[in-house]
C-alpha positions as a Python dict, from the first residue, in 0.01 Angstrom:
ca = {
    (1, 'M'): (0, 0, 0),
    (2, 'D'): (135, 345, -69),
    (3, 'I'): (132, 651, 143),
    (4, 'G'): (-131, 803, -31),
    (5, 'A'): (-334, 475, 37),
    (6, 'Y'): (-274, 449, 376),
    (7, 'T'): (-296, 785, 496),
    (8, 'M'): (-641, 812, 311),
    (9, 'L'): (-709, 468, 531),
    (10, 'L'): (-589, 669, 846),
    (11, 'V'): (-809, 946, 803),
    (12, 'Q'): (-1097, 706, 712),
    (13, 'S'): (-1029, 546, 1026),
    (14, 'G'): (-1083, 869, 1236),
    (15, 'L'): (-1374, 1007, 1037),
    (16, 'G'): (-1522, 639, 1125),
    (17, 'N'): (-1450, 678, 1493),
    (18, 'L'): (-1585, 998, 1481),
    (19, 'A'): (-1896, 886, 1308),
    (20, 'S'): (-1961, 609, 1538),
    (21, 'Y'): (-1880, 804, 1845),
    (22, 'L'): (-2120, 1091, 1783),
    (23, 'A'): (-2362, 822, 1699),
    (24, 'A'): (-2357, 591, 1995),
    (25, 'H'): (-2227, 797, 2283),
    (26, 'V'): (-2266, 1159, 2296),
    (27, 'L'): (-2634, 1163, 2284),
    (28, 'L'): (-2771, 1007, 2606),
    (29, 'C'): (-2477, 1050, 2835),
    (30, 'L'): (-2293, 1397, 2708),
    (31, 'V'): (-2595, 1583, 2629),
    (32, 'P'): (-2754, 1576, 2977),
    (33, 'A'): (-2393, 1621, 3132),
    (34, 'F'): (-2372, 1931, 2965),
    (35, 'F'): (-2724, 2026, 3072),
    (36, 'I'): (-2650, 1938, 3468),
    (37, 'A'): (-2315, 2169, 3436),
    (38, 'G'): (-2508, 2470, 3301),
    (39, 'A'): (-2745, 2405, 3589),
    (40, 'L'): (-2475, 2400, 3838),
    (41, 'M'): (-2336, 2710, 3709),
    (42, 'A'): (-2656, 2904, 3699),
    (43, 'L'): (-2925, 2741, 3949),
    (44, 'V'): (-2686, 2624, 4219),
    (45, 'P'): (-2582, 2915, 4447),
    (46, 'K'): (-2185, 2935, 4438),
    (47, 'E'): (-2155, 2886, 4842),
    (48, 'A'): (-2360, 2592, 4846),
    (49, 'V'): (-2080, 2426, 4646),
    (50, 'T'): (-1808, 2561, 4828),
    (51, 'R'): (-1948, 2470, 5159),
    (52, 'Y'): (-1859, 2099, 5060),
    (53, 'L'): (-1608, 2123, 4827),
    (54, 'G'): (-1417, 2431, 4862),
    (55, 'R'): (-1019, 2477, 4983),
    (56, 'R'): (-1135, 2562, 5329),
    (57, 'T'): (-1366, 2292, 5356),
    (58, 'V'): (-1258, 2037, 5610),
    (59, 'K'): (-1081, 1795, 5443),
    (60, 'W'): (-1265, 1491, 5626),
    (61, 'I'): (-1579, 1615, 5429),
    (62, 'S'): (-1456, 1772, 5092),
    (63, 'Y'): (-1256, 1469, 4954),
    (64, 'P'): (-1512, 1169, 5037),
    (65, 'A'): (-1754, 1418, 4889),
    (66, 'A'): (-1585, 1453, 4575),
    (67, 'A'): (-1545, 1068, 4553),
    (68, 'V'): (-1874, 982, 4656),
    (69, 'G'): (-2018, 1278, 4373),
    (70, 'G'): (-1809, 1143, 4107),
    (71, 'F'): (-1920, 785, 4163),
    (72, 'V'): (-2305, 887, 4177),
    (73, 'L'): (-2256, 1134, 3849),
    (74, 'A'): (-2044, 999, 3613),
    (75, 'V'): (-2098, 780, 3325),
    (76, 'C'): (-1754, 773, 3119),
    (77, 'S'): (-1472, 1050, 3081),
    (78, 'C'): (-1644, 1240, 2818),
    (79, 'T'): (-1941, 1262, 3070),
    (80, 'I'): (-1757, 1365, 3372),
    (81, 'M'): (-1567, 1689, 3162),
    (82, 'P'): (-1827, 1931, 3166),
    (83, 'L'): (-1917, 1822, 3554),
    (84, 'F'): (-1559, 1867, 3651),
    (85, 'A'): (-1529, 2196, 3476),
    (86, 'G'): (-1880, 2315, 3636),
    (87, 'I'): (-1807, 2254, 3992),
    (88, 'Y'): (-1427, 2389, 3929),
    (89, 'R'): (-1538, 2698, 3811),
    (90, 'K'): (-1841, 2732, 4082),
    (91, 'G'): (-1555, 2731, 4375),
    (92, 'A'): (-1463, 2346, 4457),
    (93, 'G'): (-1140, 2338, 4574),
    (94, 'L'): (-861, 2221, 4334),
    (95, 'G'): (-795, 1893, 4517),
    (96, 'P'): (-1168, 1796, 4563),
    (97, 'A'): (-1220, 1863, 4205),
    (98, 'M'): (-947, 1651, 4061),
    (99, 'T'): (-1059, 1387, 4287),
    (100, 'F'): (-1387, 1408, 4155),
    (101, 'L'): (-1255, 1408, 3778),
    (102, 'F'): (-1067, 1078, 3854),
    (103, 'V'): (-1276, 887, 4036),
    (104, 'G'): (-1602, 942, 3834),
    (105, 'P'): (-1520, 759, 3518),
    (106, 'A'): (-1277, 509, 3708),
    (107, 'I'): (-1529, 367, 3956),
    (108, 'N'): (-1838, 409, 3722),
    (109, 'I'): (-2069, 156, 3864),
    (110, 'L'): (-2175, 21, 3525),
    (111, 'A'): (-1789, -45, 3447),
    (112, 'I'): (-1742, -211, 3759),
    (113, 'T'): (-2019, -432, 3742),
    (114, 'Y'): (-1917, -516, 3374),
    (115, 'T'): (-1575, -571, 3472),
    (116, 'G'): (-1650, -787, 3763),
    (117, 'V'): (-1857, -1007, 3518),
    (118, 'A'): (-1647, -1019, 3243),
    (119, 'L'): (-1278, -1019, 3401),
    (120, 'G'): (-1327, -1150, 3733),
    (121, 'L'): (-1426, -991, 4078),
    (122, 'D'): (-1111, -962, 4194),
    (123, 'L'): (-1016, -717, 3928),
    (124, 'A'): (-1322, -533, 3955),
    (125, 'V'): (-1283, -497, 4330),
    (126, 'A'): (-902, -407, 4299),
    (127, 'R'): (-1047, -130, 4035),
    (128, 'L'): (-1286, 8, 4253),
    (129, 'V'): (-1073, 37, 4586),
    (130, 'L'): (-740, 126, 4413),
    (131, 'S'): (-928, 434, 4207),
    (132, 'I'): (-1082, 539, 4546),
    (133, 'V'): (-784, 567, 4725),
    (134, 'F'): (-532, 701, 4440),
    (135, 'G'): (-823, 977, 4338),
    (136, 'I'): (-788, 1069, 4668),
    (137, 'G'): (-414, 1100, 4665),
    (138, 'I'): (-393, 1225, 4334),
    (139, 'G'): (-625, 1526, 4481),
    (140, 'L'): (-441, 1595, 4791),
    (141, 'I'): (-59, 1590, 4559),
    (142, 'M'): (-247, 1848, 4340),
    (143, 'A'): (-371, 2058, 4582),
    (144, 'R'): (-35, 2080, 4758),
    (145, 'L'): (163, 2142, 4486),
    (146, 'F'): (-78, 2393, 4339),
    (147, 'W'): (-179, 2550, 4691),
    (148, 'R'): (-102, 2939, 4591),
    (149, 'D'): (-316, 2936, 4346),
    (150, 'D'): (-593, 2730, 4523),
    (151, 'V'): (-499, 2985, 4806),
    (152, 'Q'): (-599, 3298, 4543),
    (153, 'R'): (-897, 3128, 4425),
    (154, 'A'): (-1005, 3093, 4768),
    (155, 'D'): (-930, 3451, 4861),
    (156, 'E'): (-1137, 3568, 4561),
    (157, 'D'): (-1399, 3404, 4677),
    (158, 'A'): (-1365, 3441, 5076),
    (159, 'S'): (-1733, 3532, 5160),
    (160, 'L'): (-1874, 3265, 4989),
    (161, 'F'): (-1689, 3019, 5234),
    (162, 'Q'): (-1847, 3192, 5553),
    (163, 'Q'): (-2188, 3165, 5388),
    (164, 'Q'): (-2425, 2878, 5454),
    (165, 'A'): (-2646, 2884, 5149),
    (166, 'G'): (-2864, 2604, 5068),
    (167, 'I'): (-3013, 2493, 4758),
    (168, 'G'): (-3408, 2512, 4715),
    (169, 'G'): (-3676, 2221, 4679),
    (170, 'R'): (-3734, 2337, 4338),
    (171, 'I'): (-3351, 2320, 4236),
    (172, 'W'): (-3318, 1967, 4376),
    (173, 'L'): (-3651, 1833, 4190),
    (174, 'F'): (-3490, 1991, 3859),
    (175, 'M'): (-3156, 1855, 3922),
    (176, 'G'): (-3291, 1521, 4008),
    (177, 'L'): (-3501, 1529, 3687),
    (178, 'L'): (-3155, 1620, 3504),
    (179, 'L'): (-3006, 1320, 3669),
    (180, 'A'): (-3271, 1106, 3591),
    (181, 'L'): (-3253, 1174, 3231),
    (182, 'L'): (-2886, 1076, 3250),
    (183, 'I'): (-2956, 787, 3440),
    (184, 'A'): (-3223, 654, 3248),
    (185, 'G'): (-3068, 737, 2913),
    (186, 'T'): (-2750, 512, 3036),
    (187, 'L'): (-2831, 235, 3293),
    (188, 'Q'): (-2835, -90, 3123),
    (189, 'I'): (-3105, -326, 3280),
    (190, 'G'): (-3368, -542, 3176),
    (191, 'P'): (-3676, -303, 3207),
    (192, 'L'): (-3526, -3, 3042),
    (193, 'S'): (-3379, -245, 2760),
    (194, 'R'): (-3661, -418, 2699),
    (195, 'S'): (-3882, -341, 2399),
    (196, 'Y'): (-4290, -262, 2472),
    (197, 'L'): (-4410, -117, 2172),
    (198, 'D'): (-4294, -173, 1808),
    (199, 'L'): (-4384, 50, 1536),
    (200, 'H'): (-4360, -64, 1169),
    (201, 'L'): (-4283, 234, 928),
    (202, 'P'): (-4328, 168, 549),
    (203, 'I'): (-3954, 275, 465),
    (204, 'A'): (-3845, 48, 184),
    (205, 'G'): (-3415, 22, 165),
    (206, 'T'): (-3307, 79, 522),
    (207, 'A'): (-3167, -273, 540),
    (208, 'Q'): (-2939, -156, 201),
    (209, 'L'): (-2875, 154, 352),
    (210, 'Q'): (-2727, -16, 662),
    (211, 'Q'): (-2506, -210, 447),
    (212, 'L'): (-2381, 67, 266),
    (213, 'L'): (-2288, 228, 614),
    (214, 'A'): (-2099, -83, 706),
    (215, 'R'): (-1903, -45, 361),
    (216, 'W'): (-1853, 314, 413),
    (217, 'V'): (-1764, 282, 781),
    (218, 'P'): (-1559, -45, 826),
    (219, 'F'): (-1512, -176, 1176),
    (220, 'D'): (-1361, -436, 1372),
    (221, 'A'): (-1585, -571, 1633),
    (222, 'S'): (-1343, -810, 1834),
    (223, 'R'): (-1135, -491, 1840),
    (224, 'G'): (-1393, -307, 2047),
    (225, 'E'): (-1484, -86, 1745),
    (226, 'E'): (-1832, 55, 1633),
    (227, 'G'): (-1962, 154, 1307),
    (228, 'V'): (-2260, 366, 1220),
    (229, 'T'): (-2625, 214, 1242),
    (230, 'V'): (-2929, 367, 1033),
    (231, 'Q'): (-3031, 508, 1388),
    (232, 'G'): (-2714, 648, 1435),
    (233, 'L'): (-2700, 839, 1076),
    (234, 'A'): (-3045, 986, 1197),
    (235, 'L'): (-2889, 1095, 1520),
    (236, 'I'): (-2580, 1260, 1357),
    (237, 'I'): (-2854, 1422, 1130),
    (238, 'L'): (-3037, 1569, 1416),
    (239, 'L'): (-2729, 1653, 1611),
    (240, 'V'): (-2627, 1888, 1281),
    (241, 'G'): (-2985, 2029, 1326),
    (242, 'I'): (-2945, 2105, 1703),
    (243, 'G'): (-2593, 2263, 1632),
    (244, 'S'): (-2745, 2473, 1379),
    (245, 'S'): (-3031, 2595, 1533),
    (246, 'A'): (-2842, 2628, 1868),
    (247, 'A'): (-2639, 2862, 1677),
    (248, 'F'): (-2885, 3112, 1638),
    (249, 'G'): (-3127, 3058, 1932),
    (250, 'L'): (-2869, 3012, 2225),
    (251, 'Q'): (-2578, 3251, 2130),
    (252, 'R'): (-2779, 3544, 2273),
    (253, 'I'): (-3001, 3374, 2468),
    (254, 'I'): (-2962, 3630, 2774),
    (255, 'E'): (-3155, 3876, 2541),
    (256, 'G'): (-3450, 3689, 2500),
    (257, 'Y'): (-3604, 3327, 2343),
    (258, 'N'): (-3666, 3320, 1968),
    (259, 'R'): (-3782, 3071, 1731),
    (260, 'W'): (-3465, 2883, 1698),
    (261, 'T'): (-3439, 2850, 2073),
    (262, 'W'): (-3767, 2629, 2071),
    (263, 'V'): (-3642, 2457, 1772),
    (264, 'A'): (-3287, 2356, 1905),
    (265, 'L'): (-3471, 2253, 2256),
    (266, 'G'): (-3744, 2059, 2051),
    (267, 'L'): (-3477, 1894, 1816),
    (268, 'T'): (-3289, 1809, 2140),
    (269, 'A'): (-3588, 1634, 2340),
    (270, 'L'): (-3666, 1446, 1989),
    (271, 'T'): (-3306, 1312, 1947),
    (272, 'L'): (-3268, 1219, 2305),
    (273, 'C'): (-3579, 1030, 2279),
    (274, 'L'): (-3491, 862, 1947),
    (275, 'A'): (-3163, 757, 2097),
    (276, 'A'): (-3341, 573, 2349),
    (277, 'A'): (-3538, 381, 2130),
    (278, 'R'): (-3407, 88, 1899),
    (279, 'F'): (-3397, 70, 1527),
    (280, 'T'): (-3445, -236, 1344),
    (281, 'P'): (-3397, -162, 944),
    (282, 'L'): (-3555, -461, 750),
    (283, 'E'): (-3589, -514, 358),
    (284, 'D'): (-3967, -314, 357),
    (285, 'A'): (-3974, -136, 671),
    (286, 'L'): (-3796, 33, 974),
    (287, 'V'): (-3906, -113, 1289),
    (288, 'I'): (-3890, 148, 1577),
    (289, 'G'): (-3910, -55, 1910),
    (290, 'L'): (-4034, 192, 2217),
    (291, 'T'): (-3842, 94, 2492),
    (292, 'G'): (-3872, 153, 2871),
    (293, 'K'): (-3551, 377, 2844),
    (294, 'F'): (-3746, 580, 2565),
    (295, 'F'): (-4063, 574, 2794),
    (296, 'A'): (-3810, 722, 3076),
    (297, 'V'): (-3631, 987, 2874),
    (298, 'G'): (-3944, 1114, 2760),
    (299, 'A'): (-4092, 1127, 3119),
    (300, 'S'): (-3784, 1339, 3237),
    (301, 'V'): (-3789, 1515, 2932),
    (302, 'A'): (-4137, 1607, 3030),
    (303, 'G'): (-4098, 1671, 3377),
    (304, 'L'): (-3814, 1880, 3312),
    (305, 'F'): (-4058, 2130, 3082),
    (306, 'F'): (-4319, 2132, 3316),
    (307, 'V'): (-4124, 2208, 3628),
    (308, 'G'): (-3894, 2484, 3493),
    (309, 'R'): (-4234, 2638, 3325),
    (310, 'R'): (-4401, 2607, 3671),
    (311, 'L'): (-4128, 2697, 3909),
    (312, 'F'): (-3858, 2889, 3744),
    (313, 'A'): (-3829, 3218, 3634),
    (314, 'G'): (-3758, 3309, 3260),
    (315, 'E'): (-3447, 3508, 3349),
    (316, 'E'): (-3334, 3166, 3539),
    (317, 'L'): (-3385, 2934, 3241),
    (318, 'R'): (-3206, 3171, 3053),
    (319, 'D'): (-2892, 3161, 3232),
    (320, 'W'): (-2923, 2770, 3283),
    (321, 'L'): (-2924, 2772, 2879),
    (322, 'A'): (-2655, 3025, 2822),
    (323, 'E'): (-2399, 2842, 3093),
    (324, 'T'): (-2483, 2510, 2914),
    (325, 'W'): (-2425, 2649, 2556),
    (326, 'R'): (-2085, 2823, 2681),
    (327, 'F'): (-1994, 2453, 2780),
    (328, 'I'): (-2095, 2329, 2477),
    (329, 'K'): (-1879, 2558, 2267),
    (330, 'Q'): (-1575, 2514, 2482),
    (331, 'I'): (-1550, 2159, 2511),
    (332, 'F'): (-1767, 2005, 2234),
    (333, 'P'): (-1507, 2085, 1962),
    (334, 'L'): (-1180, 1942, 2197),
    (335, 'L'): (-1399, 1653, 2202),
    (336, 'I'): (-1430, 1611, 1852),
    (337, 'G'): (-1089, 1670, 1771),
    (338, 'G'): (-982, 1431, 2004),
    (339, 'V'): (-1182, 1137, 1916),
    (340, 'F'): (-1075, 1197, 1544),
    (341, 'V'): (-719, 1191, 1640),
    (342, 'V'): (-783, 841, 1832),
    (343, 'G'): (-912, 693, 1536),
    (344, 'V'): (-636, 778, 1324),
    (345, 'L'): (-403, 663, 1567),
    (346, 'R'): (-559, 335, 1664),
    (347, 'P'): (-479, 133, 1308),
    (348, 'L'): (-115, 235, 1392),
    (349, 'I'): (-105, 4, 1697),
    (350, 'R'): (-82, -367, 1643),
    (351, 'P'): (-261, -577, 1876),
    (352, 'E'): (34, -878, 1872),
    (353, 'W'): (250, -577, 2070),
    (354, 'I'): (78, -652, 2342),
    (355, 'E'): (208, -1007, 2446),
    (356, 'A'): (597, -893, 2401),
    (357, 'L'): (517, -569, 2566),
    (358, 'A'): (260, -640, 2882),
    (359, 'G'): (305, -1040, 2892),
    (360, 'S'): (451, -1004, 3254),
    (361, 'N'): (412, -774, 3582),
    (362, 'T'): (662, -573, 3489),
    (363, 'V'): (751, -203, 3533),
    (364, 'L'): (763, -162, 3178),
    (365, 'G'): (445, -409, 3099),
    (366, 'N'): (238, -187, 3312),
    (367, 'A'): (390, 144, 3170),
    (368, 'A'): (228, -22, 2844),
    (369, 'G'): (-92, -72, 2958),
    (370, 'V'): (-106, 299, 3063),
    (371, 'L'): (17, 392, 2711),
    (372, 'F'): (-244, 165, 2588),
    (373, 'G'): (-495, 306, 2789),
    (374, 'V'): (-386, 678, 2617),
    (375, 'F'): (-370, 583, 2245),
    (376, 'M'): (-646, 313, 2236),
    (377, 'Y'): (-910, 484, 2453),
    (378, 'F'): (-1261, 342, 2397),
    (379, 'P'): (-1594, 489, 2560),
    (380, 'T'): (-1688, 346, 2902),
    (381, 'L'): (-1795, 5, 2896),
    (382, 'V'): (-1639, -92, 2552),
    (383, 'E'): (-1275, -55, 2747),
    (384, 'V'): (-1379, -443, 2877),
    (385, 'P'): (-1437, -672, 2600),
    (386, 'V'): (-1116, -462, 2457),
    (387, 'A'): (-945, -601, 2851),
    (388, 'Q'): (-1083, -925, 2728),
    (389, 'L'): (-915, -943, 2379),
    (390, 'F'): (-561, -780, 2564),
    (391, 'L'): (-599, -1078, 2779),
    (392, 'S'): (-643, -1318, 2517),
    (393, 'L'): (-333, -1213, 2343),
    (394, 'G'): (-139, -1263, 2668),
    (395, 'M'): (-139, -948, 2846),
    (396, 'H'): (-103, -1011, 3222),
    (397, 'R'): (-349, -910, 3465),
    (398, 'G'): (-153, -655, 3631),
    (399, 'P'): (-64, -453, 3305),
    (400, 'L'): (-434, -486, 3231),
    (401, 'L'): (-567, -352, 3550),
    (402, 'A'): (-306, -23, 3442),
    (403, 'Y'): (-488, -36, 3130),
    (404, 'L'): (-848, -4, 3265),
    (405, 'M'): (-714, 249, 3525),
    (406, 'A'): (-584, 456, 3246),
    (407, 'D'): (-813, 435, 2971),
    (408, 'P'): (-1105, 635, 3101),
    (409, 'E'): (-881, 919, 3259),
    (410, 'L'): (-573, 1005, 2996),
    (411, 'S'): (-777, 987, 2634),
    (412, 'L'): (-639, 1293, 2456),
    (413, 'Q'): (-984, 1439, 2424),
    (414, 'S'): (-986, 1459, 2810),
    (415, 'I'): (-614, 1608, 2836),
    (416, 'L'): (-699, 1876, 2621),
    (417, 'I'): (-1064, 1951, 2809),
    (418, 'I'): (-842, 1974, 3156),
    (419, 'T'): (-582, 2225, 2983),
    (420, 'A'): (-886, 2414, 2887),
    (421, 'V'): (-1019, 2398, 3216),
    (422, 'V'): (-745, 2457, 3471),
    (423, 'G'): (-432, 2537, 3249),
    (424, 'R'): (-163, 2369, 3103),
    (425, 'A'): (69, 2306, 3403),
    (426, 'K'): (-237, 2171, 3622),
    (427, 'A'): (-346, 1936, 3332),
    (428, 'W'): (-2, 1779, 3270),
    (429, 'T'): (72, 1741, 3602),
    (430, 'Y'): (-244, 1560, 3667),
    (431, 'T'): (-167, 1348, 3365),
    (432, 'S'): (169, 1243, 3494),
    (433, 'L'): (-30, 1166, 3813),
    (434, 'V'): (-275, 976, 3686),
    (435, 'A'): (6, 758, 3476),
    (436, 'V'): (231, 677, 3781),
    (437, 'F'): (-86, 585, 4017),
    (438, 'S'): (-198, 377, 3709),
    (439, 'L'): (133, 229, 3713),
    (440, 'L'): (144, 151, 4082),
    (441, 'A'): (-207, -8, 4076),
    (442, 'G'): (-136, -235, 3827),
    (443, 'L'): (189, -366, 3983),
    (444, 'T'): (21, -417, 4308),
    (445, 'Y'): (-256, -604, 4158),
    (446, 'G'): (-7, -784, 3939),
    (447, 'A'): (217, -884, 4235),
    (448, 'W'): (-107, -1023, 4437),
    (449, 'V'): (-173, -1236, 4106),
    (450, 'N'): (146, -1372, 4085),
    (451, 'G'): (126, -1508, 4475),
    (452, 'A'): (314, -1231, 4670),
    (453, 'N'): (218, -1215, 5041),
    (454, 'P'): (-131, -1068, 5112),
    (455, 'W'): (-35, -923, 5419),
    (456, 'L'): (277, -754, 5287),
    (457, 'L'): (66, -587, 5001),
    (458, 'G'): (-187, -503, 5256),
    (459, 'G'): (37, -365, 5474),
    (460, 'G'): (131, -144, 5208),
    (461, 'A'): (-209, -23, 5117),
    (462, 'A'): (-244, 49, 5478),
    (463, 'A'): (18, 278, 5517),
    (464, 'L'): (-61, 444, 5193),
    (465, 'I'): (-384, 541, 5308),
    (466, 'A'): (-209, 649, 5635),
    (467, 'V'): (17, 890, 5469),
    (468, 'L'): (-319, 979, 5278),
    (469, 'S'): (-477, 1069, 5627),
    (470, 'L'): (-201, 1240, 5726),
    (471, 'S'): (-205, 1476, 5458),
    (472, 'L'): (-546, 1524, 5492),
    (473, 'L'): (-495, 1669, 5835),
    (474, 'Q'): (-171, 1871, 5753),
    (475, 'L'): (-372, 1995, 5448),
    (476, 'G'): (-650, 2120, 5693),
    (477, 'R'): (-388, 2253, 5917),
    (478, 'R'): (-265, 2495, 5659),
    (479, 'P'): (-208, 2853, 5860),
    (480, 'A'): (-509, 3054, 5779),
    (481, 'N'): (-307, 3324, 5711),
    (482, 'A'): (-186, 3177, 5415),
    (483, 'V'): (-350, 3433, 5181),
    (484, 'S'): (-250, 3730, 5330),
    (485, 'N'): (114, 3627, 5321),
    (486, 'I'): (89, 3519, 4959),
    (487, 'A'): (-79, 3900, 4908),
    (488, 'S'): (226, 4063, 5067),
}
């Protein structure tokens, strides 16, 4: 194959990865996450966030709260990004915000469950426990390294830490409905996945269209790759419509609503509902299965519309939509670019290299697992069958855990977005810490697999927890006059 043809193959891989990503993963997780982040910024009082996650909050509260918050809200690394940006800009301390960022995608309940079923309960438990411990450790280190910047941010918002503002019941209800929308669209359980009603639309040629899409966007399912379905194509078209109408309807939403605002919101509601349905292309018809997920998403959208119109003023809703649109403009282009680059790089990494690089529990093997997580990023749950593939090719379970720890955290698009939110120095420091801690997690678990003394490993883990606990205490005792010292 000549260079030109090979370049076209890489570009096709990048475009295919982007198309399949948009069709399968943006809608039911990322879109609700953007709306949640916008609501955090526009509707939740800043002092209510800083009260629990602020730099001056007792560390025994802020770091566990950050870990629990990430566990409850996150679906995947792309979903956590707008939420992380929202709480950080809302006044959360750098350490708790970084803990939230790490723990969320690392211990996503769906991924942990799937890991236990597909790869073994021991690997799932190791992933859960080490993610929480190392997530808090990473947050503590970030807070200590960049404490001067954090103090300056705290000084700017000093009065907010002294206020005890609460979150009203209507805001809890609205945020609960947004969270219900996120959960309903992503939770894979029988009642939500089951189809309760099938609509047969007399649209001929959909089966042929599906075959054409498979030729245009080829994929290898054994490597965890996904193609574009007829449903995915329809959703991509609707996404383009949403983006076009939102550019006219949300760009100046603070000045008031216009017809494009309602077009954008209507298309968003329609797209979310269709993404929750099940499309089955046939020779002479298109069957749309109305699943439990479809009805749950529809009910959540209807509830949001009702509560928003009844309990919130127009200015509050405009602020919410303006903040949501701001997050989309900042994060979405970086996400698109990162997904495309990952698709281009993926064919360059050959599976047969895995056994040679990561076949044993060595520093090199675990480092290779971390690098696989960076350059072979897969959306949440997809990394598990890919891990099965790695395991079948001879990857040791230690490097396998290092891969599973790094994959949700260190994708190229995630690094770009973190840089945009906290700056280059903090982003690359965080990236380095995640790589090191993922490597340590793999080495520790791999040593246990190889038969190392469990009491010795337990003692090491206890010592690490003790160091983290002492760091929490020490961080909480930093002199209160640190701000004035910096200012002087």
